[in-house]
C-alpha positions as CSV (number, residue, x, y, z in Angstrom):
1,M,6.4,11.4,15.1
2,P,10.6,11.4,15.5
3,A,12.3,10.4,18.7
4,L,15.4,12.2,19.3
5,C,18.5,11.8,21.6
6,D,21.4,14.4,21.4
7,T,20.0,15.1,17.8
8,I,20.1,11.5,16.8
9,L,17.1,9.7,15.4
10,I,16.2,6.9,17.6
11,G,13.0,6.1,16.6
12,S,10.0,7.2,14.6
13,V,6.4,6.7,13.1
14,L,5.3,8.6,10.2
15,G,1.7,9.6,9.5
16,I,0.2,9.8,6.0
17,P,-3.2,11.3,5.4
18,R,-5.7,9.3,3.5
19,R,-9.2,10.0,2.4
20,V,-11.3,6.7,2.2
21,L,-14.8,5.3,1.8
22,M,-15.8,3.2,4.4
23,G,-19.5,1.7,4.8
24,G,-20.8,4.4,2.3
25,V,-19.3,7.2,4.6
26,E,-16.2,9.4,3.7
27,R,-13.4,9.4,6.6
28,S,-10.2,10.7,7.1
29,L,-7.6,8.3,8.1
30,A,-3.7,8.3,9.2
31,L,-1.7,5.9,7.6
32,L,0.9,5.1,10.2
33,T,4.0,3.6,8.8
34,F,8.0,3.3,9.2
35,F,7.6,2.6,12.9
36,T,11.0,1.8,14.3
37,V,13.4,2.0,17.0
38,A,17.0,1.9,16.8
39,P,18.4,-1.6,17.9
40,R,20.5,-0.4,20.7
41,W,17.3,1.6,22.1
42,K,15.0,-1.3,22.1
43,G,13.5,-2.8,25.2
44,R,13.1,0.8,27.0
45,G,9.3,1.2,26.2
46,L,10.3,3.9,23.6
47,G,8.2,2.1,20.9
48,V,5.0,2.0,22.9
49,R,5.6,5.9,23.6
50,I,6.2,6.6,20.2
51,W,3.1,4.8,19.0
52,A,0.9,6.4,21.6
53,E,2.2,9.8,20.6
54,G,1.5,9.0,16.9
55,L,-2.0,8.2,18.0
56,R,-2.5,11.4,19.9
57,Q,-1.2,13.5,17.2
58,A,-3.3,12.0,14.6
59,R,-6.5,12.5,16.8
60,A,-5.3,16.0,17.5
61,F,-5.2,16.7,13.8
62,W,-8.9,15.6,13.2
63,Y,-8.4,12.1,11.6
64,D,-11.2,9.9,12.4
65,G,-8.8,7.0,13.1
66,V,-5.6,5.2,11.8
67,I,-4.7,2.4,9.9
68,H,-1.6,0.4,10.0
69,Y,0.1,-2.7,8.8
70,C,2.6,-5.1,10.8
71,S,4.6,-8.2,9.7
72,K,3.0,-11.3,10.9
73,G,4.8,-12.5,14.0
74,N,6.6,-9.3,14.7
75,K,6.4,-7.9,18.2
76,S,5.2,-4.6,17.0
77,N,1.5,-6.4,16.4
78,E,1.3,-6.6,20.2
79,V,2.6,-3.1,21.0
80,T,0.6,-1.3,18.5
81,A,-2.8,-2.9,19.1
82,A,-2.3,-3.0,22.8
83,R,-1.3,0.8,23.2
84,A,-4.4,1.6,21.1
85,I,-6.6,-0.4,23.3
86,H,-4.8,0.8,26.2
87,A,-5.7,4.5,25.2
88,G,-9.4,3.7,25.1
89,F,-9.8,3.4,21.2
90,S,-11.4,0.5,19.2
91,C,-8.3,-1.3,17.3
92,I,-8.9,-4.5,15.3
93,R,-7.0,-6.6,13.1
94,F,-9.4,-6.8,10.2
95,M,-7.3,-9.1,7.7
96,Q,-4.2,-10.9,6.8
97,V,-2.3,-9.6,3.6
98,P,-0.4,-12.1,1.7
99,F,1.7,-11.3,-1.2
100,L,2.5,-12.6,-4.7
101,M,5.7,-12.3,-6.7
102,R,7.7,-13.3,-9.8
103,S,11.2,-12.4,-10.9
104,V,11.2,-10.7,-14.4
105,A,14.5,-12.5,-15.5
106,G,14.0,-13.6,-19.2
107,L,11.4,-11.1,-19.9
108,T,12.0,-9.2,-23.3
109,P,12.1,-5.1,-22.1
110,A,10.0,-2.9,-23.8
111,A,11.6,-0.9,-26.8
112,T,10.4,2.5,-25.3
113,R,8.3,4.0,-22.2
114,E,4.8,4.6,-22.9
115,D,3.7,8.1,-22.9
116,A,-0.2,7.9,-22.4
117,P,-2.6,10.5,-20.6
118,R,-2.1,8.3,-17.3
119,V,-3.3,10.7,-14.7
120,N,-7.0,10.8,-16.1
121,V,-7.2,7.2,-16.9
122,F,-5.7,6.4,-13.3
123,L,-8.8,8.5,-11.9
124,D,-11.2,6.9,-14.0
125,A,-10.1,3.2,-13.2
126,A,-9.7,4.3,-9.5
127,A,-13.4,5.4,-9.5
128,G,-14.5,1.9,-10.5
129,V,-12.9,0.4,-7.1
130,S,-15.5,2.1,-4.7
131,G,-18.2,-0.8,-5.1
132,C,-15.4,-3.4,-4.9
133,A,-13.8,-3.1,-1.4
134,D,-15.0,-2.5,2.3
135,L,-12.5,0.3,2.6
136,T,-11.6,2.3,-0.6
137,R,-9.0,5.0,-1.0
138,L,-10.0,8.3,-2.8
139,S,-7.2,10.0,-4.6
140,T,-7.4,13.5,-5.3
141,R,-5.8,14.7,-8.6
142,D,-2.6,15.8,-7.1
143,E,-2.3,12.3,-5.3
144,A,-2.9,10.9,-8.7
145,E,-0.4,13.0,-10.6
146,W,2.2,12.1,-7.9
147,Q,1.4,8.4,-8.0
148,C,1.7,8.2,-11.6
149,E,4.1,11.0,-12.7
150,R,5.9,12.7,-10.1
151,R,7.0,9.9,-8.1
152,S,10.8,8.7,-8.5
153,E,11.4,5.2,-9.8
154,T,7.7,4.8,-10.8
155,D,5.9,2.6,-13.3
156,C,2.3,3.2,-14.5
157,P,1.1,1.5,-17.9
158,T,-2.7,2.3,-18.8
159,T,-5.0,1.7,-21.3
160,A,-5.5,4.3,-24.1
161,G,-7.8,5.2,-26.8
162,D,-11.5,4.1,-26.6
163,A,-10.7,1.2,-24.3
164,P,-12.2,0.8,-20.8
165,A,-9.8,2.6,-18.1
166,G,-7.3,0.4,-16.6
167,A,-3.9,1.0,-14.8
168,I,-1.4,-0.5,-12.8
169,T,1.1,1.5,-10.9
170,G,4.4,0.5,-8.9
171,Y,7.6,2.1,-7.5
172,R,11.1,0.3,-7.3
173,M,13.2,0.1,-4.3
174,R,16.3,-1.8,-3.8
175,V,16.2,-4.1,-0.8
176,L,19.2,-5.1,1.5
177,D,19.9,-8.4,0.3
178,Q,23.1,-9.4,-0.8
179,P,22.6,-9.1,-4.6
180,R,21.0,-5.8,-4.0
181,T,17.6,-7.1,-5.7
182,T,15.6,-4.3,-7.0
183,C,11.9,-4.7,-6.5
184,S,8.8,-3.3,-8.1
185,F,6.1,-3.1,-5.2
186,I,2.7,-2.7,-6.9
187,D,0.4,-0.3,-5.4
188,D,-2.8,-0.3,-7.7
189,V,-4.4,-2.8,-9.7
190,L,-7.2,-1.0,-11.4
191,C,-8.6,-3.5,-13.8
192,Q,-12.2,-3.5,-12.8
193,E,-13.7,-2.2,-16.0
194,L,-11.5,-4.2,-18.2
195,P,-12.8,-7.2,-20.1
196,E,-10.8,-10.4,-18.8
197,A,-8.9,-10.8,-22.1
198,D,-7.5,-7.3,-21.5
199,R,-6.0,-7.5,-18.2
200,A,-3.3,-10.1,-19.0
201,P,-1.7,-7.6,-21.7
202,L,-1.9,-4.6,-19.3
203,L,0.1,-6.6,-16.6
204,Q,2.6,-7.7,-19.5
205,R,3.2,-4.2,-20.7
206,F,3.9,-3.2,-16.8
207,L,6.3,-6.0,-16.4
208,S,7.9,-5.6,-19.9
209,A,8.3,-1.7,-19.2
210,G,10.2,-2.3,-16.2
211,A,12.2,-5.4,-17.2
212,K,15.6,-3.4,-17.6
213,E,14.7,-1.4,-14.2
214,F,13.6,-4.2,-11.6
215,D,14.4,-7.7,-10.9
216,L,11.2,-8.8,-8.9
217,A,7.8,-7.8,-9.0
218,V,5.7,-8.0,-5.7
219,V,2.0,-7.4,-5.2
220,P,-0.4,-7.5,-2.1
221,V,-3.6,-9.7,-2.2
222,L,-6.2,-7.1,-0.9
223,N,-9.4,-9.0,-2.2
224,Y,-10.7,-5.9,-4.1
225,T,-9.8,-7.3,-7.5
226,D,-9.4,-10.5,-9.4
227,M,-5.8,-11.6,-9.4
228,N,-6.0,-14.3,-12.0
229,A,-4.0,-12.5,-14.5
230,F,-1.1,-12.6,-11.9
231,R,-1.2,-16.1,-11.4
232,V,-1.5,-16.6,-15.3
233,A,1.7,-14.6,-15.5
234,D,3.5,-17.0,-13.1
235,F,3.1,-14.9,-9.9
236,R,3.6,-17.3,-6.9
237,R,2.7,-16.8,-3.1
238,S,5.4,-15.1,-1.2
239,P,6.2,-16.0,2.2
240,R,5.7,-12.3,3.5
241,V,2.2,-11.8,5.4
242,L,1.2,-8.4,6.8
243,N,-1.6,-8.0,9.4
244,A,-3.6,-4.9,8.6
245,F,-5.4,-2.9,11.7
246,L,-7.7,-0.4,12.1
247,T,-8.1,2.1,14.9
248,L,-11.1,4.4,15.4
249,W,-11.5,6.8,18.3
250,S,-15.2,7.0,19.0
251,E,-16.7,3.7,17.4
252,Q,-16.2,0.0,17.0
253,P,-14.6,-0.5,13.5
254,P,-16.8,-2.3,11.3
255,E,-16.0,-5.8,9.6
256,L,-13.9,-5.6,6.6
257,S,-12.6,-8.2,4.3
258,S,-11.3,-6.2,1.5
259,L,-9.1,-3.2,1.1
260,Y,-7.9,-0.6,-1.6
261,M,-5.0,1.0,-0.2
262,D,-1.3,1.2,-0.6
263,V,0.5,-1.1,1.6
264,I,3.5,0.4,3.2
């Protein structure tokens, strides 16, 4: 939902369709993200109106509700939750999302990029998450192909051969700091079916494959998978923390403490 003034974009929120499993029931949610108002237009109530319109359109398009994230301490936490409640919907902050991160400086880059049957392995590995999270994203084959292959600046090592299905995916993005750091933001940690001894090597392959492409790897802690391999690989707690919110139109959101969903 963009807001325009004389064809200049002054604010927006983007809704991305997500099919999820929650409480044993499949639901359709809109992931609302990239919510922003240009600095010179802040303080005029535009953020409230843009968010309200995002909710209205999500309901009009027959979504069951919306999910969104806000940085801890940011004013948007109050704006988004209050607007949803004011509109008569049930909105809860259901968990806080901390992050782990590590530099890849000093790692030996992989000699070649991997060429594995990534989409089939990704889908098999993702199927193992459904019993591990209170709210689980369900990916279509087309979404998996985009996640693993068509998305630009993507990394996706998977297991191969007769090994149990496992995959880690991430996308690279340059941040607006002085050294222009390139980060790999890890979306999927699909290691539920892997023996403990095989998880660290898969993560090492992810880091080595991208050692020439990114400077820093960042992963959210969503409580759907064991993160011990990341801690052993010297990932450390980041100061960044997000609040995760869920809004449903016609019912009170259930209690949730784990989540398998992209965090954007």
